[in-house]
Every structure is written in structure tokens, then in C-alpha cells.
SEROPA-513274 format. One line per 4 residues: number of its first residue (from 1); for each residue x, y negated, z of C-alpha. Coordinates in steps of 0.02 Angstrom, whole numbers. Layout:
<recs>
NUM) X,Y,Z | ...
</recs>
This chain:
<recs>
1) 0,0,0 | 70,-171,-47 | 99,-302,88 | 135,-488,83
5) 302,-536,163 | 322,-674,293 | 466,-791,335 | 616,-721,425
9) 790,-777,480 | 936,-821,365 | 829,-843,209 | 766,-665,219
13) 581,-630,231 | 493,-498,334 | 429,-366,217 | 381,-205,307
17) 370,-116,472 | 524,-7,489 | 437,139,576 | 298,143,445
21) 425,136,305 | 528,274,384 | 374,383,398 | 304,347,223
25) 474,341,137 | 422,196,25 | 317,37,20 | 277,-104,-98
29) 285,-286,-45 | 281,-455,-128 | 433,-562,-93 | 458,-733,-171
33) 337,-689,-310 | 424,-523,-346 | 344,-353,-324 | 478,-257,-228
37) 482,-70,-198 | 561,-24,-31 | 635,149,0 | 696,225,163
41) 830,349,111 | 973,431,206 | 950,311,353 | 958,153,245
45) 827,39,170 | 839,-11,-12 | 739,-138,-111 | 719,-141,-300
49) 608,-231,-423 | 453,-123,-432 | 443,-141,-622 | 552,-15,-712
53) 662,-119,-829 | 626,4,-969 | 437,-11,-990 | 370,-80,-827
57) 311,79,-737 | 301,57,-547 | 463,124,-476 | 374,150,-310
61) 296,303,-394 | 467,374,-434 | 573,504,-347 | 722,468,-234
65) 853,602,-210 | 1039,600,-176 | 1049,410,-191 | 961,406,-360
69) 790,334,-401 | 707,418,-551 | 562,335,-640 | 423,459,-674
73) 370,387,-843 | 528,411,-948 | 645,481,-814 | 766,335,-812
77) 886,352,-665 | 949,210,-555 | 1081,204,-419 | 983,138,-270
81) 1107,19,-188 | 1160,-81,-342 | 1026,-39,-470 | 1145,26,-602
85) 1062,141,-727 | 1129,304,-793 | 1026,277,-950 | 1079,132,-1061
89) 909,125,-1146 | 829,80,-979 | 937,-67,-916 | 991,-96,-736
93) 856,-135,-609 | 862,-290,-500 | 900,-249,-319 | 853,-350,-164
97) 966,-348,-9 | 880,-288,149 | 910,-301,337 | 829,-209,482
101) 798,-312,639 | 690,-272,789 | 588,-141,697 | 557,-252,544
105) 627,-240,370 | 682,-406,296 | 715,-437,111 | 817,-573,24
109) 691,-644,-103 | 821,-734,-208 | 980,-631,-223 | 1125,-693,-326
113) 1133,-614,-497 | 1293,-536,-560 | 1277,-622,-729 | 1174,-764,-799
117) 1018,-712,-896 | 1090,-769,-1062 | 1247,-666,-1034 | 1144,-516,-980
121) 1039,-519,-1138 | 1190,-546,-1250 | 1265,-391,-1171 | 1102,-296,-1192
125) 1098,-344,-1375 | 1268,-262,-1397 | 1208,-109,-1299 | 1058,-96,-1413
129) 1164,-105,-1570 | 1293,19,-1505 | 1160,146,-1458 | 1037,100,-1599
133) 897,66,-1474 | 752,-26,-1555 | 662,-73,-1394 | 820,-144,-1317
137) 850,-246,-1475 | 672,-311,-1474 | 685,-361,-1291 | 851,-446,-1323
141) 784,-545,-1471 | 634,-605,-1370 | 732,-651,-1212 | 870,-738,-1308
145) 738,-839,-1400 | 665,-892,-1233 | 838,-944,-1177 | 867,-1051,-1331
149) 983,-927,-1417 | 859,-842,-1532 | 952,-874,-1695 | 1138,-897,-1672
153) 1172,-763,-1542 | 1085,-616,-1629 | 1157,-669,-1796 | 1336,-691,-1738
157) 1332,-534,-1631 | 1264,-427,-1772 | 1389,-496,-1899 | 1532,-456,-1781
161) 1462,-283,-1747 | 1423,-241,-1927 | 1593,-291,-1994 | 1682,-188,-1860
165) 1582,-28,-1845 | 1549,29,-2023 | 1699,97,-2117 | 1614,68,-2285
169) 1596,-116,-2245 | 1455,-229,-2299 | 1294,-134,-2334 | 1106,-142,-2323
173) 1109,-186,-2138 | 1211,-344,-2153 | 1121,-390,-2313 | 955,-376,-2222
177) 1025,-481,-2081 | 1076,-617,-2204 | 905,-612,-2286 | 819,-629,-2117
181) 930,-777,-2073 | 874,-859,-2236 | 691,-826,-2194 | 707,-884,-2014
185) 670,-1067,-2045 | 526,-1031,-2164 | 416,-930,-2045 | 318,-964,-1885
189) 393,-945,-1713 | 337,-766,-1678 | 400,-712,-1848 | 568,-795,-1813
193) 588,-674,-1667 | 534,-529,-1776 | 653,-582,-1915 | 803,-574,-1800
197) 742,-410,-1727 | 730,-338,-1903 | 904,-402,-1946 | 995,-335,-1794
201) 897,-172,-1800 | 948,-140,-1980 | 1131,-176,-1941 | 1124,-54,-1795
205) 1039,78,-1902 | 1163,56,-2045 | 1310,76,-1925 | 1237,221,-1824
209) 1347,375,-1833 | 1474,288,-1945 | 1661,275,-1908 | 1728,102,-1869
213) 1815,-9,-1994 | 2003,-37,-1977 | 2058,-203,-2049 | 2207,-228,-2160
217) 2331,-370,-2137 | 2338,-520,-2252 | 2487,-539,-2366 | 2615,-647,-2276
221) 2657,-765,-2420 | 2550,-920,-2391 | 2613,-1003,-2551 | 2514,-887,-2664
225) 2393,-984,-2774 | 2218,-945,-2830 | 2265,-880,-3003 | 2393,-756,-2936
229) 2280,-694,-2796 | 2134,-679,-2916 | 2238,-577,-3036 | 2303,-461,-2901
233) 2131,-441,-2823 | 2054,-392,-2990 | 2194,-270,-3028 | 2181,-183,-2860
237) 1992,-172,-2876 | 2010,-103,-3052 | 2110,47,-2990 | 1998,63,-2835
241) 2137,17,-2714 | 2032,-47,-2569 | 2179,-76,-2451 | 2277,-178,-2576
245) 2123,-277,-2626 | 2083,-318,-2444 | 2260,-382,-2413 | 2244,-496,-2564
249) 2074,-559,-2511 | 2128,-592,-2332 | 2274,-693,-2399 | 2152,-791,-2506
253) 2035,-828,-2360 | 2182,-897,-2262 | 2224,-1032,-2390 | 2085,-1057,-2519
257) 1921,-1154,-2509 | 1752,-1064,-2519 | 1724,-1104,-2703 | 1887,-1018,-2750
261) 1843,-867,-2643 | 1676,-855,-2733 | 1765,-861,-2901 | 1886,-722,-2853
265) 1749,-606,-2789 | 1632,-640,-2934 | 1771,-604,-3059 | 1809,-434,-2983
269) 1624,-392,-2962 | 1588,-426,-3146 | 1741,-344,-3223 | 1625,-194,-3234
273) 1440,-196,-3270 | 1296,-207,-3147 | 1399,-123,-3012 | 1311,-13,-2885
277) 1147,-39,-2978 | 1146,-225,-2931 | 1201,-209,-2749 | 1381,-264,-2767
281) 1341,-439,-2828 | 1194,-451,-2708 | 1299,-398,-2558 | 1435,-524,-2601
285) 1308,-664,-2616 | 1230,-618,-2448 | 1402,-619,-2368 | 1427,-798,-2426
289) 1253,-850,-2370 | 1282,-770,-2200 | 1443,-868,-2181 | 1344,-1027,-2209
293) 1247,-981,-2051 | 1384,-913,-1937 | 1530,-1024,-1991 | 1674,-1003,-2110
297) 1797,-959,-1974 | 1727,-783,-1991 | 1765,-776,-2178 | 1916,-660,-2165
301) 1818,-517,-2085 | 1654,-549,-2174 | 1725,-559,-2350 | 1848,-418,-2320
305) 1700,-307,-2277 | 1635,-327,-2456 | 1789,-251,-2539 | 1726,-72,-2538
309) 1568,-119,-2631 | 1681,-170,-2775 | 1816,-36,-2767 | 1695,107,-2736
313) 1553,39,-2841 | 1471,133,-2984 | 1492,54,-3156 | 1344,40,-3272
317) 1448,57,-3430 | 1479,237,-3377 | 1293,277,-3386 | 1193,334,-3536
321) 1059,201,-3515 | 1184,62,-3549 | 1262,155,-3697 | 1116,242,-3786
325) 1021,216,-3898 | 1090,37,-3903 | 1262,3,-3832 | 1215,-146,-3725
329) 1374,-121,-3625 | 1474,-164,-3782 | 1370,-322,-3804 | 1417,-374,-3626
333) 1602,-339,-3651 | 1606,-425,-3821 | 1524,-578,-3744 | 1649,-576,-3601
337) 1790,-585,-3729 | 1707,-735,-3812 | 1649,-832,-3660 | 1803,-942,-3650
341) 1776,-1003,-3830 | 1587,-1019,-3807 | 1611,-1121,-3649 | 1740,-1233,-3732
345) 1620,-1265,-3876 | 1486,-1318,-3754 | 1597,-1434,-3653 | 1518,-1606,-3644
349) 1351,-1544,-3712 | 1189,-1564,-3613 | 1081,-1409,-3632 | 895,-1416,-3601
353) 812,-1246,-3591 | 695,-1217,-3739 | 515,-1178,-3693 | 528,-1004,-3768
357) 699,-962,-3697 | 638,-848,-3556 | 520,-762,-3679 | 670,-726,-3790
361) 760,-646,-3643 | 608,-534,-3620 | 613,-476,-3800 | 640,-303,-3871
365) 800,-339,-3968 | 959,-342,-3863 | 1057,-421,-4006 | 933,-565,-4011
369) 951,-584,-3823 | 1140,-586,-3842 | 1127,-721,-3975 | 1009,-825,-3869
373) 1134,-822,-3727 | 1277,-866,-3844 | 1180,-1012,-3917 | 1142,-1076,-3742
377) 1325,-1076,-3689 | 1380,-1154,-3854 | 1255,-1293,-3824 | 1314,-1332,-3649
381) 1211,-1220,-3534 | 1293,-1215,-3364 | 1312,-1052,-3269 | 1177,-1111,-3148
385) 1055,-1154,-3288 | 1083,-990,-3376 | 1074,-890,-3215 | 909,-973,-3170
389) 834,-926,-3339 | 888,-745,-3317 | 817,-743,-3140 | 650,-806,-3208
393) 647,-668,-3336 | 685,-539,-3201 | 551,-613,-3089 | 425,-596,-3229
397) 467,-412,-3245 | 411,-393,-3063 | 257,-502,-3086 | 206,-406,-3244
401) 249,-233,-3174 | 116,-110,-3229 | 51,1,-3090 | 29,141,-3217
405) 218,167,-3200 | 293,282,-3071 | 297,203,-2899 | 487,219,-2887
409) 507,105,-3037 | 462,-44,-2929 | 641,-23,-2869 | 706,-34,-3046
413) 630,-204,-3083 | 674,-261,-2906 | 858,-218,-2928 | 868,-324,-3084
417) 784,-469,-2995 | 895,-457,-2840 | 1048,-456,-2953 | 989,-606,-3055
421) 939,-703,-2900 | 1110,-671,-2821 | 1198,-730,-2979 | 1100,-892,-2975
425) 1141,-921,-2791 | 1325,-887,-2824 | 1320,-1009,-2971 | 1283,-1142,-2842
429) 1451,-1105,-2760 | 1567,-1096,-2910 | 1555,-1146,-3092 | 1685,-1018,-3146
433) 1657,-945,-3319 | 1655,-771,-3240 | 1474,-804,-3192 | 1424,-807,-3376
437) 1472,-623,-3380 | 1350,-591,-3238 | 1214,-681,-3337 | 1240,-562,-3484
441) 1233,-412,-3367 | 1072,-474,-3287 | 994,-510,-3456 | 1035,-337,-3521
445) 961,-259,-3365 | 803,-361,-3397 | 802,-287,-3573 | 822,-110,-3507
449) 672,-136,-3393 | 557,-183,-3538 | 459,-20,-3536 | 402,-57,-3358
453) 299,-201,-3427 | 208,-90,-3553 | 66,-114,-3531 | 103,-284,-3457
457) 3,-331,-3303 | -68,-504,-3344 | -28,-653,-3235 | -180,-724,-3145
461) -281,-855,-3235 | -232,-1031,-3185 | -375,-1136,-3116 | -485,-992,-3059
465) -467,-1039,-2876 | -514,-1222,-2882 | -629,-1260,-2736 | -574,-1109,-2634
469) -527,-1129,-2450 | -336,-1106,-2437 | -346,-1045,-2256 | -474,-913,-2306
473) -364,-860,-2451 | -216,-836,-2335 | -321,-725,-2223 | -377,-626,-2375
477) -197,-604,-2427 | -155,-524,-2260 | -306,-411,-2281 | -241,-347,-2448
481) -87,-282,-2358 | -198,-176,-2246 | -253,-64,-2389 | -148,24,-2519
485) -155,-22,-2702 | -219,-201,-2696 | -73,-261,-2802 | -162,-366,-2932
489) -279,-439,-2802 | -130,-501,-2700 | -61,-589,-2854 | -230,-670,-2891
493) -248,-734,-2713 | -78,-817,-2720 | -121,-899,-2885 | -290,-959,-2820
497) -202,-1034,-2668 | -104,-1144,-2788 | -265,-1187,-2882 | -348,-1239,-2719
501) -205,-1357,-2677 | -152,-1253,-2528 | 10,-1292,-2438 | 141,-1172,-2511
505) 240,-1177,-2350 | 90,-1109,-2257 | 71,-977,-2391 | 252,-926,-2367
509) 227,-918,-2179 | 78,-803,-2207 | 181,-694,-2322 | 317,-691,-2189
513) 189,-634,-2061 | 130,-496,-2177 | 309,-442,-2211 | 376,-439,-2035
517) 232,-344,-1955 | 267,-197,-2070 | 404,-66,-2073 | 461,-152,-2231
521) 598,-64,-2328 | 762,-143,-2379 | 703,-185,-2554 | 540,-263,-2496
525) 633,-375,-2374 | 753,-424,-2513 | 614,-455,-2637 | 518,-576,-2527
529) 674,-671,-2475 | 728,-680,-2657 | 557,-744,-2708 | 569,-881,-2578
533) 741,-928,-2646 | 669,-939,-2821 | 527,-1048,-2756 | 658,-1172,-2696
537) 748,-1165,-2864 | 589,-1183,-2967 | 573,-1328,-3086 | 386,-1322,-3119
541) 220,-1271,-3044 | 220,-1117,-3156 | 388,-1061,-3089 | 335,-1091,-2909
545) 180,-985,-2935 | 283,-847,-3013 | 407,-851,-2868 | 269,-805,-2744
549) 154,-701,-2855 | 292,-575,-2892 | 340,-536,-2710 | 157,-535,-2657
553) 123,-398,-2785 | 279,-305,-2728 | 223,-315,-2546 | 48,-255,-2587
557) 122,-106,-2680 | 221,-53,-2527 | 99,-94,-2385 | 29,-45,-2267
561) 159,54,-2172 | 148,142,-2004 | 205,-19,-1917 | 309,76,-1790
565) 432,-67,-1770 | 288,-187,-1739 | 225,-74,-1600 | 398,-77,-1521
569) 408,-266,-1538 | 234,-287,-1463 | 284,-181,-1313 | 437,-292,-1288
573) 327,-448,-1298 | 205,-380,-1169 | 345,-333,-1052 | 417,-507,-1070
577) 247,-577,-1018 | 243,-460,-867 | 99,-351,-927 | 77,-174,-863
581) 106,-64,-1015 | 90,95,-913 | -94,65,-873 | -136,99,-1055
585) -38,262,-1041 | -170,325,-920 | -79,285,-759
</recs>
């Protein structure tokens, strides 16, 4: 039975009758607003927070034996005197010092903590990543947010962890983390917490069971220039010498500015075609974007972690699809040989994209696509302009994806889009001619995806939603994600939201809510973040619509999911609010 404590000497408060506690073995009292479980064990009295730090079950219902308190819900074990847990997934329990005077048990209601709350939750975040514990990661994200560290601490901690504890280096986990960092400022507060939870969880999952990464040393010569380091880096990547390539890249990060580092990495990543089925260029871009968030002092480790995605990457020119029946790989390599001359011819020219240019990139003749690209460069198209046009073409492949295709082919059009979007973002960092090669590769991948738009799903009719209520449309969009197969409807709702004059930022926040409540896969997370990036790069209302219609259709194709992660996050939220989760478990 719980009792209310009264004032006592030396800051302690009277909490229980010693004889009654000795006879009953345990009691629950309220001290300074805390529910404290008292235990009489081996002649001593111990006080602990009555809420199990794992999921809030009353520890007063646990078992005490041999100095250990065991919670009866998930069997977490705690050392009684200090509260240390044997089970990392549970966390240590807060203890309250006790004294026995004149037959009364007194409890200190405000004991000093060993570490500050922010330090504790930073440490717990690392524990969660090391053990791949989703609930611990969710709790950490929520508590750090409440302490004003909801963005920088999870991001920096996960970047440090991911670059150290995965021998293969940068992968889907860190890429997801970078994507979530990009989404963070475009979603509502609760989704900000979820975004960081998703990011750190994916890094932990991607590193789980993997050997750690052992860094190489930078080359000692600090007088090496960009051209020499670029040449060496490309040569070592060409022969798949990861150690040599990392030493070159670390030397470059020690002396060269970010734009030169982007040029070096893009050059090596485009020496071969569409490496790792788009992921190499995408991973490199996300590494740069992540550095924008965490600071460029981390560039040596972050960029070095991308080396393996180049040296170990698959090369599209070695596949049949890029060689037969039309050798589009040869078109890419021939263009690469001519880019220097094409770029020189366009120097000083001011290219304006023709109205039909993106349609030409979506055509059925790869030679005509090649010629369109060549004409653009000859007439002064910058790498950023050309990359944007290719990204629009790739985005249209997603928006026009026919659901009569196999479900797995959503990934095919997505990979082309993620590649093209990454190329455009990288073009904002360096204007090196190497990026033209990436534009050719993206355009040829768009060509190879042409069958996935046959029949072509039509874009929604413009103007059909005039007079609609934008708020109601946003609610309807969330509803489409609750039922499988409402792909075209999701696209129509987004278009009607534009027709109705709805705030696109609110629409994006709604899409973020729909995304982050699901067990969204890597590609879905990428697709939405890429669509938001294209929204920012759009030059017209039509492009802005396309940038949100395409990911909305992609989301609807992949939702709903089981929402297991959302259940975990909701449990963490309720625990943070002090709710009794165990009561719903039938206790």
C-alpha cells in the first residue's frame, strides 16, 4: 500500500514504518513527487524509483534475491544499492538513499545524480546504437529533444558511430541519416523526433553485426595539389585499391576546399557507369550533405567512408542491359571523350532549356538523347542546368509509373531518380566537367526505364481541384496511405491541393507525417526526401507539382506497413509523459 512521506531531519523525509517494512518486505511511498519502492533486504533498506526504466512496470511487484531486483514484466535485473542494470536494454534505475531512525525509514527525495540528464541520454543513444535497441534509440531521441539537443546530438553521434563501426563504410544507414537531417526542418515537431529516430535506428541496423572500420593514414606530403591527388585517387579506384584511394582522399581533405573534394569524388564515381545501380553517386552526395549539417571538421572520416562504394562498386557497362540491344554504354564513353571540346564550344554561351527538352530525354532513341545532350552543352548548358533537366525526366518516370508493371520495378525508376537528383545536388558544389558524364549516365538510365511508362500513367488534370478545401485534401492524402493500391488517387490529391491554392509547406509536412509513421523502406525515405529537394529546385508550378506528385504515388504504392517502429516510438513517448504502459498489458 502506498503512503505519503512526511518531513524528517537532514533533508530526508519519513517514508515508512520500519517494523511494517521489515514484515512486508516492501512498500511504496511518494517522496518529493516520486513514487519510490522500498525494500527490506538482508537487514538493509533500499529505495528505488518504482517505475522500471525499461517500460514503466512497478518495480514493487518485482522479486528481490541476492541483492538483485528483477522486474516481473521483462525480467530486467537491477543491483539494489546503486541501481545498475545487468541488461543494457533496460537502463539503470534511479536509487534514493535511505536512513533508519527510531523505527522510521527516511528517504532522500532529491539525491544527486551521477551524470546530468543530457549526458545520460547521450550515453544511452550510444548504448542503443551499439546494441541496436530501437526502444532505447526512441527514448534517447525524445529526451534529447526535450533537452534542446534533438538534432545535433543524434546526428553527430550517429555519424561518428556509422563511420567507425561498419567496415564497408558509408551505406544505407548513413544515407538515411543524411536524408532525415534534410527533412528535419521541413516537418512538424513530432516528426522531427521521428526523423532522427529513423536516422539513428537505420545507422544502428546497418552496422549491427558488422566488423569495425580501420582508418588509413593520409599521405604525408601536404604540397600535393588537386590535379595530382585527383589523378592518383582515380587510378587507385580504377584498380579497386581501397587503401591507396583512402590515403589519397585523406590527404586531399587535409588541404583542399570542399568544391575540390567534390570534383575528385565525382570524377572517380563517374569513371565507370551508374555504379552500384545508382548508390555510389547518391551515397557520395549524402556524405557531402551530411557534412553541411555536422561540420566540415569531420570531412576526413566521413568522406573516407565513401571510398569502398567506388572501389567495390558494380559497373553498369559490364551488364547486358547497358550493352544490348543498343550499346548505350558506348554512347556514354564516347560523350565523355568529347565533353572537353563540347564544354569549350559552349563557353560564354547562355543556354535556355527548350520547352521540349525533357520530352526529348524521355524519348525512345538513345542516339537522339545523346545528340540533345551534346547540343545543350555546345550551347552553354551548365552542369547544374543539364542535371536538373535529367532529374525532371527521371522524376516523370516515377510520376508516370504504370502499376501494371511488377511491384519491384518501382525500385528501378526510383534508382534512376535518386541518381539524377544526387547529380543535381553535387552540381551545386562543383562545376567540374566530370558532372556532364554523370548527366549522360542518368539520361541513359532514364532511357532504359522507358518500358516502365508503357502504358504511361497520366498526370492528374490541372485545375480539377479548384474550390477544394486544402486541409481536407491533406487528411484525405493520409487516408490513402492507410489502404494499399491508392497510387493514382494520391497523385490526384496532391495535384488538387495545388489547384486549391493550398500551402505546399503544409502539404510537405503532411507527407512527412505519412512517411515517418510507417516502417518506410530505404528507397521510400530516399524518394520523398529527393522529391522535396526537387521541389526546392523547381522553376515552375508544373515542376513543383511533379516534385510532390511522384513521391506521393511512390508512398501510396508502398503503404501501409505494419508500423512496428511507430509502436515503439509511441511507447517511448508515453513513457516520457509518465503514462503506465503496463496497465494496457493486463496488469
